[in-house]
N, C-alpha and C positions, 0 to 999 in steps of 0.2 A: 560602523554602519549603524543606522537608526531606522527603526519601522516608520513607514509613512503614516500609519494609523494602527489602531487595534485590529486584531483579526476581525473581519466582518461578522463572523459567527459569534463573536464575543459582544460585539456592539448590539447584535440582535439575538439575544439569548435563546429565543424560540428556535432560531436556526441552528445553533449549537445543539440544542436538546434533539432536534429532528436528525441531524447527523450522527449524533451519538446513538440514538435509537436504531437508525439504519445500519450502523456499524455492529451494534449488538445483535440485531437480527440476522446478519450475515454469519455471525459466530455460530449460529444454530443450524447451519445448512450442511453439516457433515464434513466440511472440509477441515483437515487437522489445523489447529491454531498455528502451528509452526509454518505451515504452507502459506496461510494467510499472512503471517508476519514477514516471511521471505518475499512474497509478492508485493506487500506494502513498502518494504525497503527497496526493491528493484524499481518500482514505479517512481518512488520518491527520488532515487538516484538519477533516473532519466530526465525528470522534471527539474532537477537541481533544487529541491526543497530541502534546505539544510535543517529546518525545524523537523520535518518528517523523517529525514535520514538519521537525525540525532535520536528521535523518539524510537524509530524503528530498531536500530541496533540495541538500545537500552532495553527495549521490551523483550527482544528475542534472547538477550543475555539473562535477564531476569527470569525467563522461562527455561533456562538451562541449556539454551542453544550453544554449540561449540563455535569458538572463535574462527575455525577454518571455514565453516559454512557462512558465517556472517561476513568475514572479509573477502570471500570469493563470490558473493552472490552477483556481482557485477560482471563476473566472468563465468557464469554458470554453465555455459555451453562446454567450456574446456576443463571445468573443475570436476573431479571425481566424487564429489560429496553430496550429489543430489539424486533422488530416486527419479524414475521415468515419470511418475505422477507430478513430482515437484517441478521438473523440466517443463512438462506440458503446461502447468500452471504459469511458470515464468514466461514461457513463449506467448501465452494468451495475454498476460499482463503487458508484455512489450508491444504487441500488435495493437491491443486496445488503447495504449497510451500514445502510440505514434500512427494514429489513423491516417495521416495524410502522407506518410512516407511511401506508399505504394498504391497502384491503381485498384487492387483488391485489398481494402484495409485489413480485413481479418480472413486470410486465406483459409480454404477448406481443409488444408493439411494441418493448419495450426488448430482450428476448430475440432477436427475429427480426432486428433491426438488427445487433446484435453477431454473431449466427450468420451474417450475409450477408457479414461481413469475416473471421470466423475459423472454421477448420474445427473438428471435434470435439476434436482435440488442443489447438488454441488455446484453444477455450472452456474445456477442463478446466484449462489453465495459468492462464487469467484467473480462473476460479472459485476455484481453490486459492490463487492469489496474493492475491486479495481477502479471502478467509477467513483466510489466514495473517496478513495485515496487520491485520485486525480482532482476531485474537487478541493479537498483539503490542501493539496500542493498548489493548486492555482490561487486560493486565498492567501496562503502563506508567501508564495513568490511575488504576486502582485502587490502586496502591502509591505514587502521586505520584513517579514517577521524574523526575529532573531533565534537561532538555535540556542537552546538552554533556557529561554524565557518561559516556555510552556511548563517547564519544571516548577518554576516559581508560581505560576497560575495554578497549577495542580495542587501545590502545597497550600495555597491560599483557599482552595475549594473551587477554583474556577473551572478546571476541566482536567481530564486525565486521559 
């Protein structure tokens, strides 16, 4: 497999800077970094973004996350490893990523459960993080970016 082109955000560096700044801002929203990492991984799995799946598990592992949780995030509903708050965030991530799968894209039951665990700032951070991951996924999948190539770019100072 070969990439069709460089990641568009690498072609237009200001775009990458903006995306990284948005990502950094969401990390200040009061949602635990592990939750944001699990959400990133799940959204990337849904979208089939090998780059972000690769990056996601590596970042979770580096942060000390247990293999059981990393391996079972795709089956979070049936796995005993996630808190109620994490489950609410993962449900929100799935509905936001699959907007066209139902007539009510983000049902009240999903919203209300997430809002029960996160305040307004936390909800904003989750929504922005999920949206940002979807942007990165769409850039990578559309241009057929290769898993593992981001590591080389990060080591060269391109991005991390």
